[in-house]
C-alpha positions in Angstrom: -18.1 11.8 -15.8 -19.6 9.0 -13.7 -19.3 8.7 -9.9 -17.6 6.2 -7.7 -19.5 3.6 -5.6 -21.9 4.6 -2.9 -20.5 5.3 0.6 -20.1 2.5 3.2 -18.9 2.3 6.8 -15.4 1.2 7.6 -15.1 -2.6 7.1 -14.4 -4.7 10.2 -10.8 -5.6 10.7 -8.1 -5.8 13.4 -7.1 -2.2 12.5 -10.6 -0.9 12.6 -11.1 -2.4 16.0 -7.9 -1.1 17.5 -7.1 2.3 15.9 -7.3 5.6 17.7 -10.5 7.5 17.1 -10.9 9.0 13.7 -10.6 12.8 13.4 -13.7 14.6 12.2 -14.0 14.6 8.4 -17.6 15.8 7.8 -19.2 15.7 4.4 -18.6 18.7 2.2 -21.5 21.1 3.1 -20.8 24.0 0.9 -19.0 24.8 -2.3 -15.4 26.0 -2.0 -12.3 26.9 -3.9 -8.9 25.2 -3.6 -5.5 25.3 -5.3 -5.6 21.5 -5.5 -8.4 19.0 -5.2 -7.3 15.5 -4.1 -9.8 12.7 -4.7 -9.1 9.8 -2.3 -8.0 9.9 1.3 -5.6 7.0 1.4 -1.8 7.2 1.7 -1.3 8.8 -1.7 -3.9 11.4 -1.4 -3.1 12.3 2.2 0.7 12.5 1.7 0.1 14.6 -1.4 -2.2 17.0 0.5 0.1 17.2 3.6 3.2 18.0 1.5 1.3 20.5 -0.7 0.1 22.3 2.5 3.6 22.5 3.8 4.5 24.3 0.7 1.6 26.8 1.2 -1.1 25.4 -1.1 -4.8 25.4 -0.2 -5.9 21.8 -0.5 -9.2 20.0 -0.3 -9.4 16.2 0.0 -12.6 14.4 -0.8 -13.2 10.8 0.2 -16.3 8.8 -0.8 -16.2 6.8 2.4 -13.9 7.7 5.3 -10.1 8.1 5.3 -8.6 4.6 5.4 -11.7 2.9 4.0 -9.8 1.3 1.2 -6.4 -0.5 1.1 -4.8 2.2 3.4 -6.8 0.9 6.3 -6.9 -2.8 5.4 -3.3 -3.9 4.5 -0.8 -5.9 6.5 1.0 -2.9 7.9 4.4 -3.7 6.3 6.6 -0.7 5.3 8.7 -2.2 2.6 10.8 0.2 0.4 11.1 -2.0 -2.7 9.5 -2.6 -6.0 8.7 -5.9 -7.6 11.7 -5.2 -9.9 15.2 -5.4 -8.5 17.5 -2.4 -9.0 19.5 -4.0 -11.8 16.3 -4.9 -13.6 15.1 -1.2 -13.4 18.4 -0.1 -15.0 17.9 -2.5 -17.8 14.3 -1.4 -18.3 14.7 2.4 -18.1 18.4 3.1 -18.5 20.6 4.4 -15.6 19.7 8.0 -16.1 16.0 7.4 -15.4 16.4 4.3 -13.1 18.8 5.6 -10.5 16.6 8.5 -9.3 13.7 6.0 -9.1 15.7 3.5 -7.2 16.8 6.2 -4.8 13.3 7.4 -4.2 12.1 3.9 -3.5 15.0 3.3 -1.2 14.2 6.4 0.9 10.5 5.7 1.0 10.5 3.9 4.4 12.6 6.7 5.8 9.9 9.2 4.8 7.1 7.1 6.5 9.0 6.9 9.8 10.1 10.6 9.6 6.4 11.6 9.2 5.4 9.4 12.1 8.0 11.0 14.4 7.5 14.6 13.2 3.8 14.6 13.5 3.7 12.3 16.6 1.5 9.7 14.9 0.3 7.0 17.3 0.5 4.0 15.0 2.8 1.5 16.9 5.8 1.9 14.6 8.5 -0.7 14.8 11.5 -0.7 12.5 13.0 -4.1 12.8 13.6 -4.8 9.1 11.9 -7.0 6.6 12.7 -10.7 6.1 12.2 -12.1 2.6 12.5 -15.9 2.9 12.5 -18.9 0.5 11.8 -22.6 0.8 14.6 -23.8 -1.6 18.3 -23.2 -1.9 17.8 -22.1 -5.5 15.4 -19.4 -4.4 17.7 -18.4 -1.6 20.5 -17.7 -4.1 18.3 -15.3 -5.9 17.4 -13.5 -2.6 21.1 -13.2 -1.7 21.7 -11.7 -5.2 18.9 -9.2 -4.5 20.4 -8.3 -1.1 23.8 -7.7 -2.8 22.2 -5.3 -5.4 20.8 -3.2 -2.6 24.0 -3.4 -0.6 26.0 -2.0 -3.5 23.7 1.1 -3.2 24.5 1.5 0.5 21.5 -0.3 2.0 22.0 -2.2 5.2 21.2 -5.8 4.2 22.1 -9.2 5.5 22.2 -12.5 3.5 20.8 -15.2 5.9 21.2 -18.9 5.8 18.7 -21.5 7.1 19.9 -21.2 10.8 19.8 -17.4 10.8 16.3 -17.3 9.3 15.1 -19.9 11.8 16.5 -17.9 14.7 14.6 -14.8 13.6 11.4 -16.4 12.5 11.0 -19.2 15.0 10.3 -21.8 12.3 12.5 -24.3 10.5 10.4 -24.1 7.3 12.8 -21.9 5.2 16.1 -22.5 3.5 17.3 -18.9 3.9 16.6 -15.4 2.9 17.7 -11.8 3.4 17.0 -8.9 5.8 16.3 -5.4 4.5 17.1 -3.1 7.4 15.2 -0.1 6.0 11.8 -1.7 6.5 9.3 -1.9 9.4 5.8 -2.3 10.5 3.0 0.0 11.6 -0.7 0.1 12.4 -1.9 1.3 8.9 -5.3 2.7 9.8 -3.8 4.6 12.7 -1.1 6.0 10.4 -3.8 7.0 7.9 -5.7 8.9 10.7 -2.5 10.5 11.8 -1.9 11.8 8.3 -5.4 13.2 8.3 -4.7 15.1 11.6 -1.4 16.3 10.4 -2.9 17.6 7.1 -5.8 19.2 8.9 -3.3 20.9 11.3 -1.8 22.6 8.2 -5.1 23.8 6.9 -6.1 21.0 4.6 -9.9 20.5 4.3 -10.6 16.7 4.5 -14.2 15.6 3.8 -15.4 12.1 4.1 -18.7 10.6 2.8 -18.3 13.0 -0.1 -18.4 11.2 -3.4 -17.1 13.0 -6.5 -19.8 12.6 -9.1 -18.2 14.5 -12.0 -15.2 16.5 -13.1 -15.5 19.2 -15.8 -12.9 21.6 -17.2 -14.1 25.2 -17.3 -11.5 27.5 -18.6 -8.3 27.1 -16.6 -10.0 25.4 -13.7 -11.7 22.1 -12.8 -15.2 21.9 -11.3 -15.9 18.8 -9.2 -19.5 18.0 -8.4 -20.2 15.8 -5.4 -22.8 13.6 -3.8 -23.6 16.4 -1.2 -24.5 18.9 -3.9 -21.5 21.1 -3.2 -18.9 21.9 -5.8 -15.1 22.3 -5.5 -13.3 24.5 -8.0 -9.6 23.9 -8.3 -6.6 24.6 -10.5 -5.2 21.1 -10.1 -6.8 17.7 -9.5 -5.1 14.6 -8.1 -6.9 11.3 -8.5 -5.6 8.9 -5.8 -8.1 6.0 -5.7 -5.8 3.1 -6.4 -7.4 -0.4 -6.0 -10.9 1.2 -5.5 -10.8 3.3 -8.6 -14.2 3.6 -10.2 -15.5 5.2 -13.4 -14.9 8.8 -12.4 -12.3 9.2 -15.1 -13.1 7.1 -18.1 -10.7 4.3 -18.7 -8.6 4.7 -15.6 -10.1 1.6 -13.7 -9.3 -0.5 -16.8 -5.5 0.2 -16.4 -5.2 -2.1 -13.4 -6.5 -5.3 -11.8 -8.0 -5.0 -8.4 -6.9 -8.2 -6.7 -8.0 -9.3 -3.2 -5.6 -9.8 -0.4 -6.9 -11.7 2.6 -5.5 -11.4 6.2 -6.1 -13.3 9.4 -5.0 -12.4 12.9 -4.8 -14.7 15.9 -5.6 -13.9 19.4 -2.6 -12.4 21.3 0.0 -15.1 21.8 2.0 -15.7 25.0 4.9 -17.9 26.1 8.5 -18.6 24.9 7.4 -20.2 21.6 5.4 -17.2 20.6 8.0 -14.7 21.9 10.7 -16.4 19.6 8.7 -15.5 16.5 10.0 -12.3 14.9 11.4 -11.4 18.3 13.1 -8.2 17.0 10.0 -6.8 15.4 10.7 -7.9 11.9 8.1 -8.3 9.2 8.3 -11.2 6.8 7.1 -12.5 3.5 7.9 -15.4 1.2 9.5 -15.2 -2.2 6.8 -17.1 -3.9 4.8 -15.5 -6.7 1.8 -16.1 -4.6 3.5 -14.8 -1.5 2.5 -15.1 2.1 3.3 -12.2 4.4 3.3 -12.2 8.2 4.2 -10.3 11.3 3.2 -9.7 14.9 1.2 -6.6 16.1 1.9 -4.7 19.3 -0.3 -7.0 21.3 1.4 -10.1 20.2 -1.2 -11.3 17.6 0.3 -13.2 14.7 -1.0 -11.9 11.3 -0.9 -13.9 8.0 -1.9 -12.5 4.7 -1.9 -13.7 1.1 -4.0 -14.1 -2.0 -7.7 -14.6 -2.0 -10.3 -15.2 -4.6 -11.6 -12.3 -6.7 -14.9 -12.0 -4.8 -15.0 -10.4 -1.4 -15.0 -13.0 1.4 -18.3 -14.4 2.6 -17.2 -16.3 5.7 -14.4 -17.8 7.7 -14.0 -20.7 5.2 -12.6 -18.2 2.7 -9.6 -17.7 5.0 -8.9 -21.4 5.6 -5.8 -21.5 3.3 -4.1 -18.8 5.3 -4.9 -20.4 8.6 -3.5 -23.7 7.4 -0.3 -22.0 6.2 0.2 -20.3 9.5 -0.3 -23.5 11.4 2.1 -25.4 9.1 4.8 -22.8 9.7 4.4 -22.8 13.4 3.0 -26.2 14.5 4.7 -25.9 17.9 2.2 -23.2 18.8 -0.6 -25.7 18.9 -4.1 -25.0 17.8 -4.6 -21.3 17.1 -7.6 -19.2 17.7 -8.4 -16.4 15.2 -9.7 -13.1 16.3 -10.0 -11.2 13.0 -10.4 -12.0 9.3 -10.6 -9.3 6.6 -9.7 -8.5 3.1 -8.8 -5.5 0.9 -8.0 -4.8 -2.7 -4.5 -4.1 -4.1 -4.0 -2.4 -7.4 -1.9 -4.6 -9.7 -0.5 -3.1 -12.9 0.5 -4.9 -16.0 4.2 -4.1 -15.5 4.1 -4.2 -11.7 5.2 -0.6 -11.5 3.4 2.4 -10.0 1.6 4.4 -12.6 1.4 8.1 -13.0 -0.7 9.7 -15.7 -1.5 13.3 -16.8 -4.3 12.8 -19.3 -5.5 16.4 -19.3 -4.1 19.8 -18.2 -4.2 20.1 -14.5 -5.0 16.4 -13.8 -2.6 13.9 -12.3 -3.3 10.3 -11.4 -1.1 8.1 -9.3 -1.9 4.5 -8.5 -0.8 0.9 -8.7 1.6 -0.1 -5.9 1.3 -3.8 -6.3 1.2 -4.6 -2.6 3.8 -2.1 -1.4 1.6 0.9 -0.8 2.6 2.2 2.6 6.1 3.2 1.6 5.6 3.8 -2.1 2.3 5.8 -1.9 3.7 8.0 0.9 6.8 8.7 -1.2 4.6 9.2 -4.3 2.6 11.9 -2.4 5.8 13.7 -1.5 7.1 13.7 -5.1 3.7 14.6 -6.5 3.5 17.6 -4.2 6.9 18.9 -5.4 5.9 18.4 -9.0 2.6 20.2 -8.6 4.3 23.1 -6.9 6.7 23.5 -9.8 9.8 21.9 -8.4 12.8 22.0 -10.8 14.0 18.6 -9.5 13.5 15.4 -11.4 10.3 13.5 -10.8 11.5 10.0 -10.2 8.4 8.0 -11.2 7.8 7.3 -14.9 4.9 9.4 -16.3 3.1 7.3 -18.9 -0.1 7.4 -21.1 -3.1 5.5 -19.8 -3.1 2.0 -21.2 -6.2 0.0 -20.5 -5.7 -3.8 -20.0 -7.2 -5.6 -23.0 -10.6 -7.2 -22.2 -10.5 -5.7 -18.8 -14.1 -6.8 -18.2 -12.7 -10.3 -17.8 -10.5 -9.2 -14.9 -12.1 -11.8 -12.7 -10.8 -14.4 -15.2 -7.4 -12.7 -15.3 -7.0 -12.8 -11.6 -8.2 -16.4 -11.3 -5.9 -17.5 -14.2 -3.0 -15.7 -12.7 -3.5 -17.3 -9.3 -3.7 -20.8 -11.0 -0.6 -20.2 -13.1 1.5 -18.7 -10.3 0.4 -21.5 -8.0 1.7 -24.0 -10.6 5.0 -22.2 -10.9 5.4 -22.0 -7.2 4.8 -25.8 -6.8 7.3 -26.5 -9.6 9.9 -24.3 -7.9 
């Protein structure tokens, strides 16, 4: 089976510039044996490895670059315990017996993130001020209030907010209302990733960066993984956790999702009463549009804005101009803003907007496709995968499905561009 892309250094970003130093994760120098081999050192892979090690398993994690190189080190840092689908929609899709355990797992996913941060003393600037989802029109606000009510019926602390309440929290008059999800929060995502590495290493997990898996072969009851360093890992179980940076290692897997770019900008640290009034309680925020915008402040008072970008990786500051215009339209009273960082990363978008779990061969598990909600969902996925691999008798809450390649996946650049155009039209009509 073919390899993933060649190794690269950590891309520049706010997070790369401000994270605590990375723990040592040297390339794999010699062949070894493990109970479980995890391919990919992002949230899914590291959470799986950490929780397997807590259960006594010997785990080896191989990463083609360095931990956090992909979306786990490049996202907006919002810990949102939701799916694209509302709870009532999940019940209609899957039936109550399957949907309710999934809803419960999703609802508890932010709790798991913040519990791990506290238990392992991860220095990642955690703030749990809740998540504001806001809308521009009264019609959209009604839908958000209905969403809040669905979660409230399941015991979640939510608030339905009118225009004045949203303005008081956001520091802008641009929105007609929204809702607050009290479970959510914000973190420094690369620092969290590095903290998971340290925690896993402390439990005996071997984490090797700059070690590309070049092939997987079943030999008897075990899997043999060849690597770019020439060393081999022999394991009983393999977990593929490569998400939006999935390559051709397992034939067909990359064709089950679209790798869409999300662009982010960060201002210089802001000061003064006007800046202090924006998300003053540490909330994170996003719009309810199909092509949503998401924004928050970091620990130093920088204002971050993220949203869709074109399919190709950015070439220069001009590729981020749409985000900077949006930020300045929302907060014109801040005056001209100076931008300190601009970066991008790929999110894994699935055809049904659900996380995907596949078991295409004995001893192989794949988990990917968080559709922009990876911090909470991928951390939770790792916890549940570890329990499943260790033979837990409890129900696994995420649907396990066959791999289904997206038709004509080679045109994914066209798919993404067409989707952006279509959703942009729908947003304007709304």
